[in-house]
mmCIF file as Biopython writes it, N, C-alpha, C and O atoms, coordinates in Angstrom:
data_model
#
loop_
_atom_site.group_PDB
_atom_site.id
_atom_site.type_symbol
_atom_site.label_atom_id
_atom_site.label_alt_id
_atom_site.label_comp_id
_atom_site.label_asym_id
_atom_site.label_entity_id
_atom_site.label_seq_id
_atom_site.pdbx_PDB_ins_code
_atom_site.Cartn_x
_atom_site.Cartn_y
_atom_site.Cartn_z
_atom_site.occupancy
_atom_site.B_iso_or_equiv
_atom_site.auth_seq_id
_atom_site.auth_asym_id
_atom_site.pdbx_PDB_model_num
ATOM 1   N N  . MET A ? 1  ? -0.825 -24.358 141.570 1.0 0.0 1  A 1 
ATOM 2   C CA . MET A ? 1  ? 0.048  -25.415 142.086 1.0 0.0 1  A 1 
ATOM 3   C C  . MET A ? 1  ? 1.388  -24.822 142.427 1.0 0.0 1  A 1 
ATOM 4   O O  . MET A ? 1  ? 1.896  -24.051 141.613 1.0 0.0 1  A 1 
ATOM 5   N N  . ALA A ? 2  ? 2.026  -25.114 143.579 1.0 0.0 2  A 1 
ATOM 6   C CA . ALA A ? 2  ? 3.288  -24.601 143.995 1.0 0.0 2  A 1 
ATOM 7   C C  . ALA A ? 2  ? 4.298  -25.109 142.965 1.0 0.0 2  A 1 
ATOM 8   O O  . ALA A ? 2  ? 4.198  -26.206 142.416 1.0 0.0 2  A 1 
ATOM 9   N N  . GLY A ? 3  ? 5.283  -24.224 142.742 1.0 0.0 3  A 1 
ATOM 10  C CA . GLY A ? 3  ? 6.345  -24.492 141.845 1.0 0.0 3  A 1 
ATOM 11  C C  . GLY A ? 3  ? 6.028  -24.051 140.419 1.0 0.0 3  A 1 
ATOM 12  O O  . GLY A ? 3  ? 6.932  -24.059 139.584 1.0 0.0 3  A 1 
ATOM 13  N N  . THR A ? 4  ? 4.835  -23.681 140.105 1.0 0.0 4  A 1 
ATOM 14  C CA . THR A ? 4  ? 4.429  -23.323 138.781 1.0 0.0 4  A 1 
ATOM 15  C C  . THR A ? 4  ? 4.950  -21.972 138.335 1.0 0.0 4  A 1 
ATOM 16  O O  . THR A ? 4  ? 4.787  -20.985 139.053 1.0 0.0 4  A 1 
ATOM 17  N N  . ALA A ? 5  ? 5.571  -21.901 137.173 1.0 0.0 5  A 1 
ATOM 18  C CA . ALA A ? 5  ? 5.963  -20.599 136.706 1.0 0.0 5  A 1 
ATOM 19  C C  . ALA A ? 5  ? 4.854  -20.036 135.725 1.0 0.0 5  A 1 
ATOM 20  O O  . ALA A ? 5  ? 4.383  -20.766 134.852 1.0 0.0 5  A 1 
ATOM 21  N N  . VAL A ? 6  ? 4.471  -18.798 135.877 1.0 0.0 6  A 1 
ATOM 22  C CA . VAL A ? 6  ? 3.472  -18.166 135.050 1.0 0.0 6  A 1 
ATOM 23  C C  . VAL A ? 6  ? 3.917  -16.811 134.595 1.0 0.0 6  A 1 
ATOM 24  O O  . VAL A ? 6  ? 4.833  -16.223 135.170 1.0 0.0 6  A 1 
ATOM 25  N N  . LYS A ? 7  ? 3.270  -16.305 133.556 1.0 0.0 7  A 1 
ATOM 26  C CA . LYS A ? 7  ? 3.484  -14.913 133.120 1.0 0.0 7  A 1 
ATOM 27  C C  . LYS A ? 7  ? 2.279  -14.140 133.275 1.0 0.0 7  A 1 
ATOM 28  O O  . LYS A ? 7  ? 1.210  -14.592 132.866 1.0 0.0 7  A 1 
ATOM 29  N N  . ILE A ? 8  ? 2.361  -12.984 133.844 1.0 0.0 8  A 1 
ATOM 30  C CA . ILE A ? 8  ? 1.266  -12.081 134.134 1.0 0.0 8  A 1 
ATOM 31  C C  . ILE A ? 8  ? 0.735  -11.594 132.746 1.0 0.0 8  A 1 
ATOM 32  O O  . ILE A ? 8  ? 1.527  -11.145 131.917 1.0 0.0 8  A 1 
ATOM 33  N N  . LYS A ? 9  ? -0.559 -11.680 132.501 1.0 0.0 9  A 1 
ATOM 34  C CA . LYS A ? 9  ? -1.180 -11.266 131.204 1.0 0.0 9  A 1 
ATOM 35  C C  . LYS A ? 9  ? -1.957 -9.994  131.363 1.0 0.0 9  A 1 
ATOM 36  O O  . LYS A ? 9  ? -1.925 -9.151  130.467 1.0 0.0 9  A 1 
ATOM 37  N N  . HIS A ? 10 ? -2.687 -9.805  132.507 1.0 0.0 10 A 1 
ATOM 38  C CA . HIS A ? 10 ? -3.646 -8.747  132.737 1.0 0.0 10 A 1 
ATOM 39  C C  . HIS A ? 10 ? -3.904 -8.535  134.195 1.0 0.0 10 A 1 
ATOM 40  O O  . HIS A ? 10 ? -4.101 -9.495  134.941 1.0 0.0 10 A 1 
ATOM 41  N N  . LEU A ? 11 ? -3.906 -7.281  134.621 1.0 0.0 11 A 1 
ATOM 42  C CA . LEU A ? 11 ? -4.350 -7.004  135.953 1.0 0.0 11 A 1 
ATOM 43  C C  . LEU A ? 11 ? -5.768 -6.313  135.989 1.0 0.0 11 A 1 
ATOM 44  O O  . LEU A ? 11 ? -5.967 -5.301  135.317 1.0 0.0 11 A 1 
ATOM 45  N N  . THR A ? 12 ? -6.736 -6.861  136.769 1.0 0.0 12 A 1 
ATOM 46  C CA . THR A ? 12 ? -8.093 -6.349  136.732 1.0 0.0 12 A 1 
ATOM 47  C C  . THR A ? 12 ? -8.528 -5.630  138.006 1.0 0.0 12 A 1 
ATOM 48  O O  . THR A ? 12 ? -9.727 -5.522  138.263 1.0 0.0 12 A 1 
ATOM 49  N N  . ALA A ? 13 ? -7.590 -5.138  138.809 1.0 0.0 13 A 1 
ATOM 50  C CA . ALA A ? 13 ? -7.919 -4.522  140.069 1.0 0.0 13 A 1 
ATOM 51  C C  . ALA A ? 13 ? -8.189 -2.988  139.760 1.0 0.0 13 A 1 
ATOM 52  O O  . ALA A ? 13 ? -7.962 -2.519  138.645 1.0 0.0 13 A 1 
ATOM 53  N N  . PRO A ? 14 ? -8.656 -2.283  140.749 1.0 0.0 14 A 1 
ATOM 54  C CA . PRO A ? 14 ? -8.844 -0.835  140.520 1.0 0.0 14 A 1 
ATOM 55  C C  . PRO A ? 14 ? -7.524 -0.209  140.243 1.0 0.0 14 A 1 
ATOM 56  O O  . PRO A ? 14 ? -6.500 -0.787  140.610 1.0 0.0 14 A 1 
ATOM 57  N N  . PRO A ? 15 ? -7.471 1.025   139.571 1.0 0.0 15 A 1 
ATOM 58  C CA . PRO A ? 15 ? -6.285 1.667   139.056 1.0 0.0 15 A 1 
ATOM 59  C C  . PRO A ? 15 ? -5.233 1.857   140.241 1.0 0.0 15 A 1 
ATOM 60  O O  . PRO A ? 15 ? -4.033 1.640   140.073 1.0 0.0 15 A 1 
ATOM 61  N N  . GLU A ? 16 ? -5.765 2.270   141.423 1.0 0.0 16 A 1 
ATOM 62  C CA . GLU A ? 16 ? -4.639 2.456   142.445 1.0 0.0 16 A 1 
ATOM 63  C C  . GLU A ? 16 ? -4.046 1.245   142.894 1.0 0.0 16 A 1 
ATOM 64  O O  . GLU A ? 16 ? -2.876 1.256   143.277 1.0 0.0 16 A 1 
ATOM 65  N N  . VAL A ? 17 ? -4.782 0.109   142.888 1.0 0.0 17 A 1 
ATOM 66  C CA . VAL A ? 17 ? -4.173 -1.211  143.202 1.0 0.0 17 A 1 
ATOM 67  C C  . VAL A ? 17 ? -3.302 -1.730  142.095 1.0 0.0 17 A 1 
ATOM 68  O O  . VAL A ? 17 ? -2.246 -2.309  142.349 1.0 0.0 17 A 1 
ATOM 69  N N  . ILE A ? 18 ? -3.725 -1.535  140.883 1.0 0.0 18 A 1 
ATOM 70  C CA . ILE A ? 18 ? -2.817 -1.872  139.802 1.0 0.0 18 A 1 
ATOM 71  C C  . ILE A ? 18 ? -1.511 -1.110  139.832 1.0 0.0 18 A 1 
ATOM 72  O O  . ILE A ? 18 ? -0.460 -1.696  139.572 1.0 0.0 18 A 1 
ATOM 73  N N  . HIS A ? 19 ? -1.539 0.193   140.143 1.0 0.0 19 A 1 
ATOM 74  C CA . HIS A ? 19 ? -0.305 0.961   140.226 1.0 0.0 19 A 1 
ATOM 75  C C  . HIS A ? 19 ? 0.611  0.390   141.405 1.0 0.0 19 A 1 
ATOM 76  O O  . HIS A ? 19 ? 1.834  0.356   141.265 1.0 0.0 19 A 1 
ATOM 77  N N  . ARG A ? 20 ? 0.019  -0.034  142.505 1.0 0.0 20 A 1 
ATOM 78  C CA . ARG A ? 20 ? 0.870  -0.572  143.581 1.0 0.0 20 A 1 
ATOM 79  C C  . ARG A ? 20 ? 1.430  -1.953  143.241 1.0 0.0 20 A 1 
ATOM 80  O O  . ARG A ? 20 ? 2.558  -2.262  143.624 1.0 0.0 20 A 1 
ATOM 81  N N  . LEU A ? 21 ? 0.596  -2.871  142.464 1.0 0.0 21 A 1 
ATOM 82  C CA . LEU A ? 21 ? 1.104  -4.094  142.066 1.0 0.0 21 A 1 
ATOM 83  C C  . LEU A ? 21 ? 2.244  -3.903  141.100 1.0 0.0 21 A 1 
ATOM 84  O O  . LEU A ? 21 ? 3.198  -4.679  141.170 1.0 0.0 21 A 1 
ATOM 85  N N  . ARG A ? 22 ? 2.228  -2.891  140.161 1.0 0.0 22 A 1 
ATOM 86  C CA . ARG A ? 22 ? 3.326  -2.685  139.273 1.0 0.0 22 A 1 
ATOM 87  C C  . ARG A ? 22 ? 4.534  -2.228  140.040 1.0 0.0 22 A 1 
ATOM 88  O O  . ARG A ? 22 ? 5.665  -2.591  139.717 1.0 0.0 22 A 1 
ATOM 89  N N  . GLU A ? 23 ? 4.298  -1.433  141.054 1.0 0.0 23 A 1 
ATOM 90  C CA . GLU A ? 23 ? 5.504  -0.981  141.843 1.0 0.0 23 A 1 
ATOM 91  C C  . GLU A ? 23 ? 6.203  -2.145  142.495 1.0 0.0 23 A 1 
ATOM 92  O O  . GLU A ? 23 ? 7.418  -2.102  142.686 1.0 0.0 23 A 1 
ATOM 93  N N  . MET A ? 24 ? 5.489  -3.162  142.835 1.0 0.0 24 A 1 
ATOM 94  C CA . MET A ? 24 ? 6.020  -4.379  143.570 1.0 0.0 24 A 1 
ATOM 95  C C  . MET A ? 24 ? 6.557  -5.369  142.433 1.0 0.0 24 A 1 
ATOM 96  O O  . MET A ? 24 ? 7.056  -6.431  142.807 1.0 0.0 24 A 1 
ATOM 97  N N  . GLY A ? 25 ? 6.486  -5.097  141.143 1.0 0.0 25 A 1 
ATOM 98  C CA . GLY A ? 25 ? 7.048  -5.988  140.235 1.0 0.0 25 A 1 
ATOM 99  C C  . GLY A ? 25 ? 6.027  -6.870  139.569 1.0 0.0 25 A 1 
ATOM 100 O O  . GLY A ? 25 ? 6.364  -7.645  138.674 1.0 0.0 25 A 1 
ATOM 101 N N  . LEU A ? 26 ? 4.730  -6.761  140.009 1.0 0.0 26 A 1 
ATOM 102 C CA . LEU A ? 26 ? 3.714  -7.594  139.416 1.0 0.0 26 A 1 
ATOM 103 C C  . LEU A ? 26 ? 3.030  -6.817  138.217 1.0 0.0 26 A 1 
ATOM 104 O O  . LEU A ? 26 ? 1.944  -6.247  138.327 1.0 0.0 26 A 1 
ATOM 105 N N  . CYS A ? 27 ? 3.748  -6.856  137.118 1.0 0.0 27 A 1 
ATOM 106 C CA . CYS A ? 27 ? 3.221  -6.066  135.939 1.0 0.0 27 A 1 
ATOM 107 C C  . CYS A ? 27 ? 3.120  -7.126  134.718 1.0 0.0 27 A 1 
ATOM 108 O O  . CYS A ? 27 ? 3.677  -8.223  134.711 1.0 0.0 27 A 1 
ATOM 109 N N  . GLU A ? 28 ? 2.375  -6.642  133.773 1.0 0.0 28 A 1 
ATOM 110 C CA . GLU A ? 28 ? 2.075  -7.419  132.573 1.0 0.0 28 A 1 
ATOM 111 C C  . GLU A ? 28 ? 3.438  -7.951  131.929 1.0 0.0 28 A 1 
ATOM 112 O O  . GLU A ? 28 ? 4.443  -7.247  131.828 1.0 0.0 28 A 1 
ATOM 113 N N  . GLU A ? 29 ? 3.354  -9.206  131.529 1.0 0.0 29 A 1 
ATOM 114 C CA . GLU A ? 29 ? 4.548  -9.950  130.896 1.0 0.0 29 A 1 
ATOM 115 C C  . GLU A ? 29 ? 5.581  -10.237 131.875 1.0 0.0 29 A 1 
ATOM 116 O O  . GLU A ? 29 ? 6.594  -10.811 131.476 1.0 0.0 29 A 1 
ATOM 117 N N  . GLN A ? 30 ? 5.476  -9.936  133.046 1.0 0.0 30 A 1 
ATOM 118 C CA . GLN A ? 30 ? 6.453  -10.378 134.165 1.0 0.0 30 A 1 
ATOM 119 C C  . GLN A ? 30 ? 6.234  -11.967 134.434 1.0 0.0 30 A 1 
ATOM 120 O O  . GLN A ? 30 ? 5.108  -12.437 134.602 1.0 0.0 30 A 1 
ATOM 121 N N  . GLN A ? 31 ? 7.358  -12.705 134.458 1.0 0.0 31 A 1 
ATOM 122 C CA . GLN A ? 31 ? 7.305  -13.987 134.912 1.0 0.0 31 A 1 
ATOM 123 C C  . GLN A ? 31 ? 7.462  -14.109 136.388 1.0 0.0 31 A 1 
ATOM 124 O O  . GLN A ? 31 ? 8.341  -13.490 136.989 1.0 0.0 31 A 1 
ATOM 125 N N  . ILE A ? 32 ? 6.586  -14.931 136.995 1.0 0.0 32 A 1 
ATOM 126 C CA . ILE A ? 32 ? 6.679  -15.198 138.516 1.0 0.0 32 A 1 
ATOM 127 C C  . ILE A ? 32 ? 6.523  -16.587 138.674 1.0 0.0 32 A 1 
ATOM 128 O O  . ILE A ? 32 ? 6.062  -17.292 137.776 1.0 0.0 32 A 1 
ATOM 129 N N  . LYS A ? 33 ? 6.918  -17.063 139.881 1.0 0.0 33 A 1 
ATOM 130 C CA . LYS A ? 33 ? 6.786  -18.462 140.284 1.0 0.0 33 A 1 
ATOM 131 C C  . LYS A ? 33 ? 5.946  -18.623 141.574 1.0 0.0 33 A 1 
ATOM 132 O O  . LYS A ? 33 ? 6.251  -17.973 142.574 1.0 0.0 33 A 1 
ATOM 133 N N  . LEU A ? 34 ? 4.974  -19.412 141.577 1.0 0.0 34 A 1 
ATOM 134 C CA . LEU A ? 34 ? 4.099  -19.614 142.696 1.0 0.0 34 A 1 
ATOM 135 C C  . LEU A ? 34 ? 4.793  -20.600 143.675 1.0 0.0 34 A 1 
ATOM 136 O O  . LEU A ? 34 ? 5.008  -21.753 143.300 1.0 0.0 34 A 1 
ATOM 137 N N  . LEU A ? 35 ? 5.160  -20.174 144.950 1.0 0.0 35 A 1 
ATOM 138 C CA . LEU A ? 35 ? 5.847  -20.877 145.877 1.0 0.0 35 A 1 
ATOM 139 C C  . LEU A ? 35 ? 4.874  -21.601 146.833 1.0 0.0 35 A 1 
ATOM 140 O O  . LEU A ? 35 ? 5.097  -22.762 147.177 1.0 0.0 35 A 1 
ATOM 141 N N  . SER A ? 36 ? 3.813  -20.927 147.254 1.0 0.0 36 A 1 
ATOM 142 C CA . SER A ? 36 ? 2.854  -21.577 148.175 1.0 0.0 36 A 1 
ATOM 143 C C  . SER A ? 36 ? 1.541  -20.952 147.916 1.0 0.0 36 A 1 
ATOM 144 O O  . SER A ? 36 ? 1.427  -19.792 147.518 1.0 0.0 36 A 1 
ATOM 145 N N  . ARG A ? 37 ? 0.473  -21.813 148.172 1.0 0.0 37 A 1 
ATOM 146 C CA . ARG A ? 37 ? -0.828 -21.314 147.915 1.0 0.0 37 A 1 
ATOM 147 C C  . ARG A ? 37 ? -1.724 -21.915 149.044 1.0 0.0 37 A 1 
ATOM 148 O O  . ARG A ? 37 ? -2.386 -22.937 148.866 1.0 0.0 37 A 1 
ATOM 149 N N  . GLN A ? 38 ? -1.706 -21.243 150.175 1.0 0.0 38 A 1 
ATOM 150 C CA . GLN A ? 38 ? -2.473 -21.608 151.352 1.0 0.0 38 A 1 
ATOM 151 C C  . GLN A ? 38 ? -3.537 -20.548 151.668 1.0 0.0 38 A 1 
ATOM 152 O O  . GLN A ? 38 ? -4.425 -20.312 150.849 1.0 0.0 38 A 1 
ATOM 153 N N  . SER A ? 39 ? -3.466 -19.939 152.781 1.0 0.0 39 A 1 
ATOM 154 C CA . SER A ? 39 ? -4.359 -18.822 153.063 1.0 0.0 39 A 1 
ATOM 155 C C  . SER A ? 39 ? -3.924 -17.635 152.237 1.0 0.0 39 A 1 
ATOM 156 O O  . SER A ? 39 ? -4.765 -16.833 151.832 1.0 0.0 39 A 1 
ATOM 157 N N  . ASN A ? 40 ? -2.700 -17.504 151.988 1.0 0.0 40 A 1 
ATOM 158 C CA . ASN A ? 40 ? -2.289 -16.371 151.009 1.0 0.0 40 A 1 
ATOM 159 C C  . ASN A ? 40 ? -1.405 -16.996 150.006 1.0 0.0 40 A 1 
ATOM 160 O O  . ASN A ? 40 ? -0.993 -18.147 150.151 1.0 0.0 40 A 1 
ATOM 161 N N  . PHE A ? 41 ? -1.079 -16.194 148.899 1.0 0.0 41 A 1 
ATOM 162 C CA . PHE A ? 41 ? -0.244 -16.793 147.846 1.0 0.0 41 A 1 
ATOM 163 C C  . PHE A ? 41 ? 1.180  -16.192 148.050 1.0 0.0 41 A 1 
ATOM 164 O O  . PHE A ? 41 ? 1.338  -14.988 148.248 1.0 0.0 41 A 1 
ATOM 165 N N  . ILE A ? 42 ? 2.131  -17.015 147.998 1.0 0.0 42 A 1 
ATOM 166 C CA . ILE A ? 42 ? 3.535  -16.645 148.157 1.0 0.0 42 A 1 
ATOM 167 C C  . ILE A ? 42 ? 4.197  -16.835 146.691 1.0 0.0 42 A 1 
ATOM 168 O O  . ILE A ? 42 ? 4.260  -17.936 146.144 1.0 0.0 42 A 1 
ATOM 169 N N  . CYS A ? 43 ? 4.659  -15.695 146.147 1.0 0.0 43 A 1 
ATOM 170 C CA . CYS A ? 43 ? 5.238  -15.768 144.901 1.0 0.0 43 A 1 
ATOM 171 C C  . CYS A ? 43 ? 6.680  -15.267 144.896 1.0 0.0 43 A 1 
ATOM 172 O O  . CYS A ? 43 ? 7.108  -14.452 145.713 1.0 0.0 43 A 1 
ATOM 173 N N  . LEU A ? 44 ? 7.438  -15.846 143.856 1.0 0.0 44 A 1 
ATOM 174 C CA . LEU A ? 44 ? 8.815  -15.317 143.668 1.0 0.0 44 A 1 
ATOM 175 C C  . LEU A ? 44 ? 8.766  -14.284 142.536 1.0 0.0 44 A 1 
ATOM 176 O O  . LEU A ? 44 ? 8.518  -14.633 141.382 1.0 0.0 44 A 1 
ATOM 177 N N  . VAL A ? 45 ? 8.988  -13.103 142.849 1.0 0.0 45 A 1 
ATOM 178 C CA . VAL A ? 45 ? 8.992  -12.012 141.855 1.0 0.0 45 A 1 
ATOM 179 C C  . VAL A ? 45 ? 10.217 -11.206 141.869 1.0 0.0 45 A 1 
ATOM 180 O O  . VAL A ? 45 ? 10.533 -10.608 142.897 1.0 0.0 45 A 1 
ATOM 181 N N  . CYS A ? 46 ? 10.937 -11.142 140.798 1.0 0.0 46 A 1 
ATOM 182 C CA . CYS A ? 46 ? 12.301 -10.459 140.711 1.0 0.0 46 A 1 
ATOM 183 C C  . CYS A ? 46 ? 13.206 -10.901 141.788 1.0 0.0 46 A 1 
ATOM 184 O O  . CYS A ? 46 ? 13.882 -10.067 142.391 1.0 0.0 46 A 1 
ATOM 185 N N  . ASN A ? 47 ? 13.268 -12.236 142.086 1.0 0.0 47 A 1 
ATOM 186 C CA . ASN A ? 47 ? 14.130 -12.731 143.117 1.0 0.0 47 A 1 
ATOM 187 C C  . ASN A ? 47 ? 13.733 -12.389 144.468 1.0 0.0 47 A 1 
ATOM 188 O O  . ASN A ? 47 ? 14.571 -12.504 145.364 1.0 0.0 47 A 1 
ATOM 189 N N  . ALA A ? 48 ? 12.532 -11.971 144.736 1.0 0.0 48 A 1 
ATOM 190 C CA . ALA A ? 48 ? 12.064 -11.600 146.038 1.0 0.0 48 A 1 
ATOM 191 C C  . ALA A ? 48 ? 10.674 -12.385 146.264 1.0 0.0 48 A 1 
ATOM 192 O O  . ALA A ? 48 ? 9.851  -12.523 145.360 1.0 0.0 48 A 1 
ATOM 193 N N  . ARG A ? 49 ? 10.508 -12.876 147.551 1.0 0.0 49 A 1 
ATOM 194 C CA . ARG A ? 49 ? 9.305  -13.465 147.948 1.0 0.0 49 A 1 
ATOM 195 C C  . ARG A ? 49 ? 8.291  -12.385 148.231 1.0 0.0 49 A 1 
ATOM 196 O O  . ARG A ? 49 ? 8.612  -11.411 148.913 1.0 0.0 49 A 1 
ATOM 197 N N  . LEU A ? 50 ? 7.067  -12.523 147.728 1.0 0.0 50 A 1 
ATOM 198 C CA . LEU A ? 50 ? 5.967  -11.626 147.939 1.0 0.0 50 A 1 
ATOM 199 C C  . LEU A ? 50 ? 4.756  -12.336 148.243 1.0 0.0 50 A 1 
ATOM 200 O O  . LEU A ? 50 ? 4.382  -13.256 147.516 1.0 0.0 50 A 1 
ATOM 201 N N  . GLY A ? 51 ? 4.037  -11.935 149.388 1.0 0.0 51 A 1 
ATOM 202 C CA . GLY A ? 51 ? 2.862  -12.511 149.793 1.0 0.0 51 A 1 
ATOM 203 C C  . GLY A ? 51 ? 1.630  -11.756 149.427 1.0 0.0 51 A 1 
ATOM 204 O O  . GLY A ? 51 ? 1.586  -10.567 149.741 1.0 0.0 51 A 1 
ATOM 205 N N  . ILE A ? 52 ? 0.629  -12.296 148.806 1.0 0.0 52 A 1 
ATOM 206 C CA . ILE A ? 52 ? -0.604 -11.530 148.477 1.0 0.0 52 A 1 
ATOM 207 C C  . ILE A ? 52 ? -1.778 -12.342 148.925 1.0 0.0 52 A 1 
ATOM 208 O O  . ILE A ? 52 ? -1.688 -13.567 148.998 1.0 0.0 52 A 1 
ATOM 209 N N  . SER A ? 53 ? -2.902 -11.686 149.234 1.0 0.0 53 A 1 
ATOM 210 C CA . SER A ? 53 ? -4.061 -12.324 149.627 1.0 0.0 53 A 1 
ATOM 211 C C  . SER A ? 53 ? -4.668 -13.091 148.348 1.0 0.0 53 A 1 
ATOM 212 O O  . SER A ? 53 ? -4.388 -12.792 147.188 1.0 0.0 53 A 1 
ATOM 213 N N  . SER A ? 54 ? -5.513 -14.090 148.721 1.0 0.0 54 A 1 
ATOM 214 C CA . SER A ? 54 ? -6.126 -14.790 147.564 1.0 0.0 54 A 1 
ATOM 215 C C  . SER A ? 54 ? -7.136 -13.848 146.892 1.0 0.0 54 A 1 
ATOM 216 O O  . SER A ? 54 ? -7.362 -14.009 145.693 1.0 0.0 54 A 1 
ATOM 217 N N  . GLN A ? 55 ? -7.745 -12.900 147.561 1.0 0.0 55 A 1 
ATOM 218 C CA . GLN A ? 55 ? -8.609 -11.951 146.830 1.0 0.0 55 A 1 
ATOM 219 C C  . GLN A ? 55 ? -7.811 -11.117 145.892 1.0 0.0 55 A 1 
ATOM 220 O O  . GLN A ? 55 ? -8.281 -10.905 144.774 1.0 0.0 55 A 1 
ATOM 221 N N  . LEU A ? 56 ? -6.684 -10.632 146.216 1.0 0.0 56 A 1 
ATOM 222 C CA . LEU A ? 56 ? -5.827 -9.836  145.287 1.0 0.0 56 A 1 
ATOM 223 C C  . LEU A ? 56 ? -5.361 -10.712 144.132 1.0 0.0 56 A 1 
ATOM 224 O O  . LEU A ? 56 ? -5.388 -10.301 142.972 1.0 0.0 56 A 1 
ATOM 225 N N  . ALA A ? 57 ? -4.914 -11.977 144.481 1.0 0.0 57 A 1 
ATOM 226 C CA . ALA A ? 57 ? -4.476 -12.888 143.445 1.0 0.0 57 A 1 
ATOM 227 C C  . ALA A ? 57 ? -5.540 -13.126 142.411 1.0 0.0 57 A 1 
ATOM 228 O O  . ALA A ? 57 ? -5.188 -13.432 141.271 1.0 0.0 57 A 1 
ATOM 229 N N  . GLU A ? 58 ? -6.808 -13.012 142.712 1.0 0.0 58 A 1 
ATOM 230 C CA . GLU A ? 58 ? -7.879 -13.271 141.747 1.0 0.0 58 A 1 
ATOM 231 C C  . GLU A ? 58 ? -7.871 -12.096 140.742 1.0 0.0 58 A 1 
ATOM 232 O O  . GLU A ? 58 ? -8.416 -12.258 139.649 1.0 0.0 58 A 1 
ATOM 233 N N  . SER A ? 59 ? -7.318 -10.994 141.037 1.0 0.0 59 A 1 
ATOM 234 C CA . SER A ? 59 ? -7.305 -9.833  140.063 1.0 0.0 59 A 1 
ATOM 235 C C  . SER A ? 59 ? -6.116 -9.890  139.123 1.0 0.0 59 A 1 
ATOM 236 O O  . SER A ? 59 ? -5.958 -8.969  138.322 1.0 0.0 59 A 1 
ATOM 237 N N  . ILE A ? 60 ? -5.282 -10.894 139.166 1.0 0.0 60 A 1 
ATOM 238 C CA . ILE A ? 60 ? -4.083 -11.110 138.385 1.0 0.0 60 A 1 
ATOM 239 C C  . ILE A ? 60 ? -4.235 -12.289 137.509 1.0 0.0 60 A 1 
ATOM 240 O O  . ILE A ? 60 ? -4.133 -13.442 137.929 1.0 0.0 60 A 1 
ATOM 241 N N  . LEU A ? 61 ? -4.497 -11.955 136.208 1.0 0.0 61 A 1 
ATOM 242 C CA . LEU A ? 61 ? -4.666 -13.005 135.191 1.0 0.0 61 A 1 
ATOM 243 C C  . LEU A ? 61 ? -3.323 -13.436 134.670 1.0 0.0 61 A 1 
ATOM 244 O O  . LEU A ? 61 ? -2.487 -12.623 134.273 1.0 0.0 61 A 1 
ATOM 245 N N  . VAL A ? 62 ? -3.129 -14.808 134.682 1.0 0.0 62 A 1 
ATOM 246 C CA . VAL A ? 62 ? -1.773 -15.324 134.272 1.0 0.0 62 A 1 
ATOM 247 C C  . VAL A ? 62 ? -1.967 -16.364 133.199 1.0 0.0 62 A 1 
ATOM 248 O O  . VAL A ? 62 ? -3.066 -16.814 132.876 1.0 0.0 62 A 1 
ATOM 249 N N  . GLN A ? 63 ? -0.729 -16.731 132.637 1.0 0.0 63 A 1 
ATOM 250 C CA . GLN A ? 63 ? -0.620 -17.818 131.659 1.0 0.0 63 A 1 
ATOM 251 C C  . GLN A ? 63 ? 0.563  -18.630 131.935 1.0 0.0 63 A 1 
ATOM 252 O O  . GLN A ? 63 ? 1.643  -18.081 132.156 1.0 0.0 63 A 1 
ATOM 253 N N  . PRO A ? 64 ? 0.426  -19.987 131.939 1.0 0.0 64 A 1 
ATOM 254 C CA . PRO A ? 64 ? 1.581  -20.764 132.265 1.0 0.0 64 A 1 
ATOM 255 C C  . PRO A ? 64 ? 2.750  -20.591 131.218 1.0 0.0 64 A 1 
ATOM 256 O O  . PRO A ? 64 ? 2.512  -20.335 130.038 1.0 0.0 64 A 1 
ATOM 257 N N  . VAL A ? 65 ? 3.960  -20.738 131.693 1.0 0.0 65 A 1 
ATOM 258 C CA . VAL A ? 65 ? 5.099  -20.666 130.830 1.0 0.0 65 A 1 
ATOM 259 C C  . VAL A ? 65 ? 5.675  -22.125 130.716 1.0 0.0 65 A 1 
ATOM 260 O O  . VAL A ? 65 ? 5.452  -22.954 131.598 1.0 0.0 65 A 1 
ATOM 261 N N  . SER A ? 66 ? 6.374  -22.393 129.673 1.0 0.0 66 A 1 
ATOM 262 C CA . SER A ? 66 ? 7.002  -23.732 129.548 1.0 0.0 66 A 1 
ATOM 263 C C  . SER A ? 66 ? 8.105  -23.834 130.619 1.0 0.0 66 A 1 
ATOM 264 O O  . SER A ? 66 ? 8.637  -22.837 131.107 1.0 0.0 66 A 1 
ATOM 265 N N  . SER A ? 67 ? 8.427  -25.146 130.966 1.0 0.0 67 A 1 
ATOM 266 C CA . SER A ? 67 ? 9.337  -25.398 131.990 1.0 0.0 67 A 1 
ATOM 267 C C  . SER A ? 67 ? 10.770 -24.852 131.538 1.0 0.0 67 A 1 
ATOM 268 O O  . SER A ? 67 ? 11.594 -24.555 132.403 1.0 0.0 67 A 1 
ATOM 269 N N  . LYS A ? 68 ? 11.033 -24.733 130.320 1.0 0.0 68 A 1 
ATOM 270 C CA . LYS A ? 68 ? 12.375 -24.292 129.873 1.0 0.0 68 A 1 
ATOM 271 C C  . LYS A ? 68 ? 12.496 -22.802 130.233 1.0 0.0 68 A 1 
ATOM 272 O O  . LYS A ? 68 ? 13.613 -22.327 130.436 1.0 0.0 68 A 1 
ATOM 273 N N  . LYS A ? 69 ? 11.456 -22.095 130.313 1.0 0.0 69 A 1 
ATOM 274 C CA . LYS A ? 69 ? 11.527 -20.642 130.671 1.0 0.0 69 A 1 
ATOM 275 C C  . LYS A ? 69 ? 11.194 -20.376 132.165 1.0 0.0 69 A 1 
ATOM 276 O O  . LYS A ? 69 ? 10.995 -19.217 132.530 1.0 0.0 69 A 1 
ATOM 277 N N  . ALA A ? 70 ? 11.134 -21.321 132.963 1.0 0.0 70 A 1 
ATOM 278 C CA . ALA A ? 70 ? 10.742 -21.145 134.333 1.0 0.0 70 A 1 
ATOM 279 C C  . ALA A ? 70 ? 11.718 -20.381 135.103 1.0 0.0 70 A 1 
ATOM 280 O O  . ALA A ? 70 ? 12.927 -20.474 134.892 1.0 0.0 70 A 1 
ATOM 281 N N  . VAL A ? 71 ? 11.155 -19.556 136.080 1.0 0.0 71 A 1 
ATOM 282 C CA . VAL A ? 71 ? 11.834 -18.577 136.850 1.0 0.0 71 A 1 
ATOM 283 C C  . VAL A ? 71 ? 12.572 -19.344 137.922 1.0 0.0 71 A 1 
ATOM 284 O O  . VAL A ? 71 ? 11.941 -20.160 138.593 1.0 0.0 71 A 1 
ATOM 285 N N  . ALA A ? 72 ? 13.794 -19.155 138.124 1.0 0.0 72 A 1 
ATOM 286 C CA . ALA A ? 72 ? 14.654 -19.868 139.117 1.0 0.0 72 A 1 
ATOM 287 C C  . ALA A ? 72 ? 14.307 -19.458 140.536 1.0 0.0 72 A 1 
ATOM 288 O O  . ALA A ? 72 ? 14.916 -19.947 141.487 1.0 0.0 72 A 1 
#
């Protein structure tokens, strides 16, 4: 759901993809905010908007965070 803040718990992609995701700021324990979920996912990561495919998004396991800790 758009506007939802989550924390990344685990990356399940191949090692080279995991390495690239981490370079972009999508690493374990990082909090991100989902901005849009249409054909691609648009996320707010480290104050930057990042678009990823739905296929790639499926390899990122997340956990909701409470609204008090939501990413601005």
